[in-house]
C-alpha positions in Angstrom: -1.2 44.5 38.1 1.2 46.3 35.8 2.9 43.0 35.1 -0.5 41.5 34.1 -1.3 44.4 31.9 2.1 44.0 30.2 1.3 40.3 29.6 -2.0 41.1 28.0 -0.4 43.7 25.7 2.4 41.2 24.7 -0.2 38.6 24.0 -2.1 41.0 21.8 1.0 41.9 19.9 2.0 38.2 19.6 -1.5 37.3 18.3 -1.3 40.1 15.7 2.2 38.9 14.6 1.0 35.3 14.2 -2.0 36.5 12.1 0.3 38.6 9.9 2.7 35.7 9.5 0.1 33.2 8.3 -2.1 35.0 5.7 -3.0 31.6 4.1 -5.1 30.6 7.1 -6.2 34.0 8.4 -9.2 34.1 6.1 -11.2 31.1 4.9 -9.5 29.2 2.1 -11.1 26.3 0.3 -8.9 23.5 -1.0 -10.3 21.3 -3.7 -9.1 17.7 -3.6 -9.1 15.7 -6.8 -9.5 11.9 -6.4 -10.8 8.8 -8.2 -12.3 7.4 -4.9 -15.9 8.5 -5.6 -17.1 5.7 -3.2 -15.3 7.6 -0.4 -17.3 10.9 -0.7 -19.6 10.3 2.3 -16.7 9.3 4.6 -14.7 12.4 3.6 -17.8 14.6 4.3 -18.7 12.9 7.6 -15.3 12.1 9.1 -12.1 13.2 7.4 -13.1 16.8 6.5 -14.6 17.6 9.9 -11.5 16.3 11.7 -9.2 18.4 9.5 -11.3 21.6 9.7 -11.7 21.3 13.4 -7.9 21.5 13.9 -7.3 23.9 11.0 -9.8 26.8 11.3 -9.6 28.9 8.1 -9.1 26.1 5.7 -12.1 24.4 4.2 -11.9 21.1 2.1 -13.8 20.3 -1.0 -13.4 16.6 -1.9 -14.2 16.3 -5.6 -13.9 12.8 -6.9 -14.1 11.5 -10.5 -15.1 7.9 -11.5 -12.0 5.7 -11.4 -12.1 4.9 -15.2 -12.2 8.6 -16.1 -9.9 10.0 -13.5 -6.5 9.9 -15.3 -7.9 11.5 -18.5 -10.0 14.0 -16.6 -7.2 15.0 -14.3 -4.7 15.4 -17.1 -7.1 17.6 -19.0 -7.8 19.8 -16.0 -4.1 20.1 -15.2 -3.3 21.1 -18.7 -6.1 23.7 -18.7 -5.1 25.1 -15.3 -8.5 24.1 -13.7 -7.4 21.2 -11.5 -7.9 21.2 -7.8 -5.2 22.3 -5.3 -4.5 18.8 -4.0 -4.2 15.8 -6.2 -4.8 12.1 -5.3 -1.8 10.4 -6.8 -1.9 7.0 -8.4 1.3 5.1 -7.8 4.3 5.0 -10.1 4.2 5.9 -13.8 1.1 8.0 -14.1 2.0 10.4 -11.3 5.7 10.4 -12.1 4.7 11.8 -15.6 2.8 14.6 -13.9 5.8 15.4 -11.8 8.1 15.4 -14.8 5.7 17.8 -16.5 6.0 20.2 -13.6 2.4 19.6 -12.5 3.2 18.1 -9.1 5.6 19.7 -6.7 8.3 18.0 -4.5 7.0 16.7 -1.2 10.4 16.3 0.3 10.0 19.3 2.6 6.5 18.3 3.9 6.7 17.8 7.7 6.2 14.1 8.6 7.8 12.5 5.5 10.2 10.8 7.8 7.3 8.6 9.0 7.4 6.7 5.6 10.0 4.1 4.6 11.7 4.0 1.2 9.4 1.1 0.3 6.3 3.1 1.3 7.5 6.1 -0.8 8.6 4.0 -3.8 5.3 4.5 -5.7 5.8 8.3 -5.7 9.5 8.7 -5.9 11.7 9.5 -8.9 13.9 6.8 -10.3 17.0 8.3 -8.8 15.3 8.2 -5.3 16.0 11.9 -4.7 12.5 13.3 -4.9 9.2 12.1 -3.5 6.4 14.1 -5.1 3.3 12.8 -3.2 2.7 12.0 0.5 2.0 8.3 0.7 -1.4 7.4 2.3 -2.4 3.8 1.9 -2.0 0.4 0.4 -4.8 -2.0 -0.6 -4.9 -5.8 -0.8 -6.6 -7.9 -3.5 -8.8 -10.8 -2.7 -12.4 -12.1 -2.8 -15.3 -11.0 -0.6 -18.1 -13.5 -0.2 -21.7 -13.8 1.1 -21.6 -16.2 4.1 -25.3 -16.7 3.9 -24.9 -17.8 0.2 -22.2 -20.3 1.1 -24.4 -21.7 3.9 -27.3 -22.0 1.6 -25.5 -24.0 -1.0 -23.5 -26.1 1.5 -20.0 -24.6 1.1 -18.4 -25.1 4.5 -15.1 -23.2 4.0 -13.7 -20.8 1.4 -11.7 -22.4 -1.4 -8.0 -22.7 -1.1 -7.1 -24.0 -4.5 -8.3 -23.2 -8.1 -10.0 -26.5 -8.4 -11.9 -25.9 -5.2 -12.8 -22.4 -6.4 -14.4 -23.7 -9.6 -16.1 -26.6 -7.7 -17.7 -23.9 -5.5 -18.8 -21.8 -8.5 -20.4 -24.9 -10.0 -22.3 -25.6 -6.7 -23.5 -22.0 -6.5 -24.6 -22.0 -10.2 -26.4 -25.3 -9.8 -28.3 -24.0 -6.8 -29.6 -21.1 -8.9 -30.3 -18.7 -6.0 -27.2 -16.5 -6.6 -25.0 -15.2 -9.4 -21.7 -17.0 -8.6 -19.4 -14.1 -9.4 -20.3 -10.4 -9.4 -18.2 -8.8 -12.1 -18.9 -7.0 -15.4 -16.6 -6.1 -18.2 -17.9 -2.9 -19.8 -15.7 -0.7 -17.6 -12.7 -3.0 -18.3 -10.5 -1.9 -15.4 -12.2 -4.4 -13.0 -11.3 -7.3 -15.3 -7.7 -6.3 -15.0 -7.4 -5.0 -11.4 -9.9 -7.3 -9.7 -9.3 -10.2 -12.1 -5.9 -10.5 -13.8 -3.9 -8.6 -11.1 -5.7 -10.3 -8.3 -5.1 -14.0 -9.3 -2.0 -13.4 -11.4 0.7 -13.2 -8.7 0.0 -16.8 -7.7 1.1 -17.8 -11.3 4.0 -15.4 -11.9 5.2 -15.5 -8.3 4.7 -11.9 -7.3 7.8 -9.8 -7.2 10.0 -12.5 -8.8 7.9 -12.5 -12.0 7.2 -8.7 -12.0 10.9 -7.9 -11.8 11.8 -10.5 -14.4 9.4 -8.9 -16.8 11.0 -5.5 -16.3 14.4 -7.0 -16.7 13.4 -8.8 -19.9 14.0 -12.3 -18.4 10.3 -13.1 -18.9 7.7 -12.2 -21.4 3.9 -11.8 -21.2 3.6 -14.7 -23.6 5.3 -17.1 -21.1 3.0 -19.7 -19.5 2.9 -18.1 -16.1 1.6 -14.8 -17.6 -0.9 -16.5 -19.9 -2.3 -18.7 -17.1 -4.3 -15.8 -15.4 -6.0 -15.1 -18.6 -6.9 -18.7 -19.0 -8.5 -18.7 -15.6 -10.4 -15.5 -16.4 -11.8 -17.1 -19.5 -13.2 -19.8 -17.2 -15.0 -17.2 -15.1 -17.4 -16.2 -17.9 -20.1 -18.9 -17.4 -20.4 -17.8 -13.7 -20.8 -14.0 -14.2 -24.5 -14.0 -14.8 -26.6 -12.7 -17.7 -25.7 -9.3 -19.1 -22.2 -9.2 -17.6 -20.8 -7.6 -20.7 -23.0 -4.5 -20.2 -22.5 -4.6 -16.4 -20.7 -1.5 -15.0 -18.7 -1.4 -11.8 -21.6 0.1 -9.7 -23.9 -2.6 -11.1 -21.5 -5.3 -9.8 -21.3 -3.6 -6.4 -25.1 -3.5 -6.1 -25.5 -7.0 -7.3 -23.3 -8.2 -4.4 -24.5 -5.8 -1.7 -28.2 -6.6 -2.5 -27.5 -10.2 -1.7 -27.9 -11.5 -5.3 -24.3 -12.7 -5.9 -22.2 -15.0 -3.8 -18.6 -14.0 -4.5 -17.1 -10.6 -5.4 -13.6 -10.5 -6.9 -12.2 -7.3 -5.6 -10.0 -5.8 -2.9 -9.9 -4.4 0.6 -11.1 -1.0 -0.7 -14.7 -2.3 -0.8 -14.9 -3.0 2.9 -16.3 0.4 4.1 -19.1 0.8 1.4 -20.1 -2.8 1.6 -20.3 -2.8 5.4 -22.7 0.1 5.1 -24.9 -1.5 2.5 -24.9 -5.3 2.9 -27.5 -6.9 5.1 -25.7 -10.2 5.4 -22.6 -11.6 6.9 -19.5 -11.2 4.8 -16.2 -13.1 4.7 -13.0 -12.8 2.7 -10.5 -15.2 1.2 -7.2 -14.7 -0.7 -6.8 -15.8 -4.3 -6.8 -19.6 -4.4 -3.4 -21.1 -5.3 -3.1 -23.3 -8.5 -2.4 -26.5 -6.5 -2.5 -27.5 -2.9 0.8 -26.7 -1.2 1.8 -23.9 -3.7 3.1 -20.7 -2.1 0.6 -17.9 -2.0 1.0 -14.4 -3.3 -1.2 -11.4 -2.8 -1.6 -8.0 -4.5 -0.5 -5.6 -1.8 -0.4 -2.5 -3.8 0.7 1.0 -2.7 -2.4 2.7 -3.9 -3.0 6.3 -3.0 -1.0 9.4 -2.0 -1.7 13.1 -2.1 0.4 15.7 -3.9 0.2 19.5 -4.5 -0.9 21.0 -7.8 2.1 23.1 -8.9 -0.4 25.8 -10.0 -2.4 26.0 -6.8 -3.2 29.5 -5.6 -3.1 28.3 -2.0 0.3 26.6 -1.6 0.6 27.3 2.1 -2.8 25.8 2.9 -2.1 22.9 0.6 1.1 22.1 2.4 -0.7 22.4 5.7 -3.2 19.7 4.5 -0.4 17.5 3.1 1.5 17.7 6.5 -1.7 16.6 8.2 -2.0 13.6 5.8 1.5 12.6 7.0 0.4 12.7 10.7 -0.5 9.8 12.9 -3.9 11.5 13.5 -4.8 11.3 9.9 -3.5 7.7 9.6 -5.7 6.6 12.4 -8.8 8.4 11.1 -8.2 7.3 7.5 -7.5 3.6 8.3 -10.6 3.2 10.4 -12.9 5.5 8.5 -11.9 3.6 5.4 -11.1 0.1 6.6 -9.2 -1.8 3.9 -6.9 1.1 3.2 -3.8 0.2 5.2 -1.7 3.2 6.3 1.8 3.4 4.8 3.2 5.2 7.8 5.8 3.3 9.8 3.8 3.4 13.1 1.3 0.6 13.9 -2.3 1.5 13.2 -4.8 -0.7 15.1 -7.5 -2.1 12.8 -10.9 -2.2 14.3 -12.8 -3.8 11.3 -12.8 -7.6 11.4 -12.7 -7.9 7.5 -9.7 -5.5 7.4 -7.9 -7.5 10.0 -8.5 -10.7 8.0 -7.2 -9.1 4.8 -4.1 -7.8 6.7 -3.5 -11.2 8.2 -2.6 -12.6 4.7 0.6 -10.7 4.9 1.8 -13.2 7.5 1.3 -16.2 5.3 1.6 -14.9 1.7 4.2 -12.9 -0.1 3.2 -9.3 -1.2 3.6 -7.8 -4.6 2.5 -4.7 -6.4 0.5 -4.8 -9.7 2.7 -5.9 -12.5 1.9 -3.0 -15.0 2.4 0.0 -12.7 6.2 0.5 -12.5 8.1 1.4 -15.6 6.1 -0.8 -18.0 3.3 1.8 -18.6 5.5 4.8 -19.5 5.2 4.3 -23.2 2.5 4.0 -25.9 0.7 1.7 -25.9 0.3 1.9 -22.2 0.5 -1.6 -20.7 -1.8 -0.9 -17.8 -4.6 0.5 -20.0 -4.1 -2.3 -22.6 -4.3 -4.9 -19.9 -7.8 -3.5 -19.0 -8.8 -4.1 -22.6 -7.4 -7.5 -23.1 -8.6 -8.9 -19.7 -12.1 -7.8 -20.7 -11.8 -9.2 -24.2 -10.8 -12.6 -22.7 -13.7 -12.6 -20.3 -16.0 -11.6 -23.2 -14.7 -14.4 -25.3 -13.6 -12.1 -28.2 -10.0 -13.1 -27.8 -8.2 -16.2 -26.5 -5.8 -15.9 -23.6 -2.9 -16.5 -26.0 -4.0 -13.8 -28.4 -4.4 -11.3 -25.5 -0.9 -12.1 -24.2 0.6 -11.8 -27.7 -1.0 -8.3 -28.2 0.3 -7.1 -24.9 3.8 -8.3 -25.5 3.8 -6.9 -29.0 2.7 -3.5 -27.7 5.3 -3.6 -25.0 8.1 -4.6 -27.4 7.2 -1.6 -29.6 8.6 0.9 -27.1 10.2 -0.9 -24.1 13.7 -2.1 -24.2 14.9 -3.8 -20.9 18.0 -2.3 -19.5 21.0 -4.6 -20.1 
């Protein structure tokens, strides 16, 4: 009996010691998470947050997204003003690297679980000297096209297009039928024209990593034929975008497709979850059609999102606890299947349960992967190549500039500050 009493006493002392050693989680702490993924709010509220809070009593999460187009500017303003959240969703490469250089993001090298990520997975959030990773990698996304299978059946398209000629023949068929808008995309927000247009189809022309690296090394220019060609294709999209596309915002395009009024949506794997919840028709996906039959295929397989800690957070211990959780297999499994189409960057295999996500992922077996051409190194100066590509892609689709003019403006802007290393 005395032995049992002693155990109870020791247990009480141990419990008190643990509480004293962990003040960050002894009382309820709320971490605010900044993100551009406003589409993900319901999934965070219904799946991700409850899973974290169940295993981490005392820490509450507040997911606070901003619209994608406004995110960078809004985040920068809040960080400068000291009002940003505790955890920051990090875009890859230059934008987040700048935040780290300014001391607004902390090193993530000591976060438990960072050994689950390869150097390639961490590349989007690691300094040029490879010594410091400043955000915990989360997921990559793949570019492609989602289509309405009912629409294809209605107009007599038996299989998705594999070449550019087949793609435009299908668009003509859909347009002639008149039931559906052939392509759901607007240009007023600009970023879709670049991300879901130029960066989606472009790798098939500039040959993915070969072209991207040649651009950085100065061996190719944006005025070369392989870089102008994607703009030329985008200019051809205009007649298939439907009335009012110049005033059509991103949510408008999403609604146009999910309501069954458009046949094809140029986009990426990140749309799978919201579309599956909204669309009342069967969907399929296809990779960007190659210029000619037999050409090698390339896909935008972009390291997309990571999480880092605001250097000015008042809850660093709790923030590190959350970041360690995002580096865990538990989080990877929840995130990948709660948000199908966001493919975990952890080294372990994550079983995909969503059929569209599986199909997107299967393209990695037949096509070569590449990241978006503007993200690494080339958007560190002013004018910012990424943001300028948004403008020029939209202008080309609006018919206010020719593909050649757009390419010349981008190259001139890049030349004004970027000098390739010799």
